[in-house]
N, C-alpha and C positions, 0 to 999 in steps of 0.2 A: 505188760506195754508191747501194743503188737509192733513188727517192726513189714517199713514199708519197700519195696521190693524196684530198683529205678525203674521204670518207667520198658526200655528197652530190653531188661532181661524176661519178665513179664510174655513182650512181644516175643522172643525166643522161646520161654516154656510152651510157652499157648501151642501155637506148630507146631514145637517136636508132638507134645499131647495128640492138640487131636491132627496133623500132617500128616509124623511117621519123618516128620526134620527140621530145623531151625526155622526153615525159613517156603516153608507148604508149595516145595514141589515137590509135581506131576511125578507118581516114578515113574509114567515113561521117559521123563530128562533126566532123570537121575541117574534110567538104563541104558540110557543111546549108545554112549558109546559101544554100547556091547552087542549092538545090530553087523548082523554077518557071519561076528565065529558063531556060532548057530552052539551057544553053553544049556548043559543038560541043567535043567531045577532038578536034578538026586542026584544024589553019591557019599561016596565018604570027607572029600575034602566042600568041602568051601570058601569059593574066594569071596573075600567078603567085602567092598570098599566103604560101608554104611554112608555112603555122598557127601563125603567130607570133600577130597578134589573138587566138584563136581559144585562145592555149594558157591568155595573160597568170593567166586566172583563174588556173587549176588551177599554174600558178608562187608567186603568191604566199600561196595557200594554201598550197603547200609552205612557204613562206618564211614564214611565218607558225611556222610550226612547229620549223624550226632556231634563230629567235630566241626560243624558249622553250625547247631541251632543246637542253643540254650536249653534243657531236658527242663528248666523249672519256666517259660517261658510261657509267656499268653500265646506263639505262633507253635508252640509243639506240642501245649494243651490241644489246640484248632484242630490240627493233625490228626490226633487222640479220636477226638471226636470222629475227624470225618471216617478213617480204620474202620472204626466202630458200627458205624450208620456201612459201609460199605461188605463189611463183616457179616453181619444180619443177613446180605444180601446175597450173603456167596459167594467176593473178592477181596483178596488178600492185594493189601495197599502197599504193601514192606513186597509184598512179591512184582509187583506189578511194575515200581518205581524201580526196585535193584538193577528189575531185570532188562533194564534202561542204559545204567553209566554202567552198568558191567564191562568191565573190558575181558577179557585173553581166557576167556570162557571158554576156549579151542586150544586154546592150550593145557587148561588147567580137568577138562575131560579128556584127555589126548589119554593121559596117565595114568587111568583104570587102563587105558585100551594095551597099553607098554606094559604094565607092567603082566597081564593077561599069558602077554605075548612073549614077552623071557621070561617067564616059568615053563609056557608052552617048549615053548626052546628049552628048557631044562628036559620034558618028559615028563610033566607034573599033568595027572589031565582031574579034572576040578569042576564044582555045578559051581553056580551061580540064579542069588534067586529074582535074577531081574524086577522089572519092576514090584512087587511085592515087597524089598527090598525094604525095611527100614535104618536108620539112624540107629547109633548103638545105645543113644542118651546122653553121648560122657555128658556137656553143658548139662544134661539136669544135676546129677552128682556130680558135678565140680562146684558148680555156682550154690548148691543145698540141697534143693527143691528133692529132699531123699524118701519123703512120701509115693510124693508123682512116682518120682522117677521107679518106688519097689515097684506100683504097676503097672508101670509100662514096658519093663519088661520083661514084663508075661507077653507083652505080644510079639516083641521081640524073635521072646524065645520061642513061639511059637512056629512063627516063619522060616524061622532055622528049624524047627524042628522034623517038617515037613519037605527039604531037604535029606533027614536020610544023613546027614552028615559026622562021622565020627571026630575031626579033625576040622574047626576054623582059621582062615588065615589073612590074617588084615593088612589091610595097606597103612590107615593108621595109625601108630602105638595110642594112640590116649581110645581107639577099639579096643586095642587089644589088651588094654594095659584094663576098661573097669567088663572085659568079657571072663577077665583071670581072676579077680583078687575079685571086684563086684558083685557079678553079676551070681557067682557061688554063696552067697551069703543075703541075693535074696529071692533070689529060685533055685527052689526044694529039687534036688535034681541035678541041677544043670553040672555036670558033668567033660565038657568038650574040650577035650583039645588046644591049648590056645594058641596057632605060632603070628610071628608078621611074617610080613616075602621077605625082609630079610631076613631069615633064619630059613628059606626055603631055598632062597640065592644063597647061602653060607652055605647046608646041606650041601649040592651040585654043586659049590665053584668053580671043581676038576672040571665040570662040561661047559660053562664056561670059554667063548672064544675071547683075545684076545685081543684088546683094544689100540689100535695106531692115535697115541696122542703124545700128543709133547708137551713136554714140559712138566707139572706137580698140581693136583689137584691141595685144597685140606678143608676135610667133616666137618662141620658144626653135627655137634653131638646131638639129639635133641630130651630135654631134661626128662618127660617119659623116658623115652628111648634108652637111655641110660643112665639112669635113675632109681626110676620102677621097676622096669625088663632086664637088669644091668644085658644091654647088647648095645656090642661100642666097639673089641676085638671085632668081630665078624665083623661090620662092613671098612674091615681096614687090610682082613684077610678077603674078600671079596674084591678089592683095587689092589692090591697083592698079587693074586690069581690070576688074573688081568691084563698086570704089564706094570701100573698105572703109579707113581708113586705121591707119600702124602708130605703132606706138610702138616707139623705141625701147633698146635698153640698154646701157651701152658695149661689158658679155662678152657681143657675139653672134658672126655671120658666124667667115670664121675663126678665132677668142677667145670660142666660146661656154666658156660652164660648165657642170662637167660632172651632169647628172642625177643622177645617183649608180645608174642603172641597170645597168653591166658590173657593177661590183661584190654586187650585192643575194642573186648565192643566198652569197657565205660571205661577205661579212658584214651582213647586213641589216640592223642597226641602225644601221649609219655612212654606210650606201646608208640610208636617215632623216633621218641629220641634211643628209646630203649637198643631200635632195632641196627640203629644208623652205629651209633660203636660196637657193635657185634658186627656188623660186618667191619671197621676196622679194625675192630680184635680181630678176626680170623686171618686178615687180610697184612698182621703185622710180618704174622708167618710166614710167606716169600710168594706165596700164591693169588692170587687173582680169578680162583676158577673154583669156588665153593660148593661145594655137596652136600645134601642133608636127607632128613630120610623121615621127613613127619608133612603133614597138608601146610596143616597153619608154621612151621616154622619157614618153611618154602617164601607163603607167602605175606609175614610181619622183615624176613629179609629184605626182598622187592620193593619189599615199603618204604623200606629203612637205611636202603643205599641212592647215595643222591643221581640226581637225571645225569648228571655227566660221568657221574665216578662209572669208570671202564669193569667193577666184578661183575664175573659171571654166574650167576645163583642160578643151582640146578639143583632137582630132585633122584636120588640115587635109582630111578625110572627111569630118571629120564639119561640118562649119562651113560644105563646101564642098555638100552631098547638104541640109542644110536650110535655106537660100538656093534652089538648084534645086528643091528643091518651094511655096516660100512664096509 
């Protein structure tokens, strides 16, 4: 019996395979954040964004559409028919639609820039594939498109090889996980060292300037970062090194509670409920300043926060960059 995947998953998987990212953004769009940095395309350390922070505003706008339209309805069928006709003409409908509704594009794009500046401030030299960079394919693997993932991974590795890098540093724990545990099984000879932004900062945390910050923060540990990659104490060490107090919530580290991000595409309303519950759990620590280190967690927690909620939700990258610039 053949299992039919939800239409939105087919859209996303098709875009990854054909265009190198879930919403068919051009390489020039996902690499726009690096303009003016003059990063080399070759080097031993490869800075890898995978377009994940850059894609979030577009994914969120697509999810809003899914929330309000029944995927089994005639309206949705009609939209899919129009999409398919536009695709044949070389036009990506969901990208155009998502671009119109996407919010916070500047913020999410700037996270990559801020990560690069923080690492440069710590003395790291790295290269970047720029317009050629491809999404890691993590969603293909997570959603069960194993055959497509194996073929797609070969394309990603070709781009990585051209950099001459021996180590790849990932901003997203989803990318780090797939490169570290999945690629070696799918791509013969893939033996690059895989690190995260958190790893690099932690290694040179003694060089970080102390941050002028009153109050305390609470950490939302990303599932991928804490459980799969075993990175959680490092975040606390980094914040301690810059003089910031960290409050703890019972559900943290390996026992962290989900932010709702993983089900956002299929069950957006449930994702919102889970995100709201997690924001409340974190605030019970005594701090309303929430830090995380994952693009999807950042987006899901922001989506779960009530409009009148005074909580501040940031990526660790944003927090460290603001401290370095102060």
